[in-house]
N, C-alpha and C positions, 0 to 999 in steps of 0.2 A: 636419511630423513624420512618420516612417514608422510603419508598423503595429507593427513590432517594438519600437519605442522606447516604445509605450503599454502593452506587456504587462508584468506584473508577474511576478517569479519567485518560487515558493515558497521560504521560508527556514525552517531548523530553529530559529532563534532565536525565531520567532513561533509559540507554541504553537496558533494556529488553522490556521497554515499545516501544521504537523505532523499536526493533526486531519485536515484535508482530504486531505492525502497518504494517510493511513491508510485514510479513508473510501473513496477511490477504489480502494484495494487490496481492502478488505473487499467491495466491490461486485463487483469482477472475480472474487474467489474465490467469490462466491455464484453468479454466471453460469457459471463454467468450473470443473466438478467435481473435475478433478485438477490445477488449478494453484493455486500459491501465488504472492504478489506482495509486494515489499519495496521501498519507495522507497530510493534511495541518495542521499547528500548529498555535495556538493562540499566541500572543505577550508574555503571561506569561508562554508558553511551554505546555499548554494543548492541546490535540488533538481537532482540530475544525471540519473538514470534511474530507471524501475521495472525491477526484476529479476522476471521472471516465470520460475517453475520449474515444469515438467511432471514430476508424480510417477507412479509405476508404477501406483497404484492409488488410489481413494478412501480406503481405509483407511490407507495410508502418508501421504497428504495430511492426514487428520485427526490422525494422531499427531504430524506435524510442527507444525500448527497449534496443538494443544493445548500442545505443550512451548514454542512460540514465545510464546503468548499468556500462559502462567503466568509466563515469564521478563520478559515486558514489561509485565506487569499490565494487559492489553488485552483488553477485552470487545467483540468484533465486533458491528456493527450487523447486524440480521437483516433481509434484503432478500426480498421475494416475487418467486417467479419468475413471469414473465409467459406 
């Protein structure tokens, strides 16, 4: 069996997979001050790619994140910076 055959793909039909994709994006956004991250899904539900957007300023990023989180009813996990 090849390594690729053993890997599982995140799927948006599984709520834990959606949570894990969102957690990855929350962590990315915590580490990169002006980035936002969004998972995108294929038609069959499998994770396609993460879209990372670079904003002009931290203020612009925060406005975008506030609007997105309100729309999606998402509370991001807080990460400590190292």
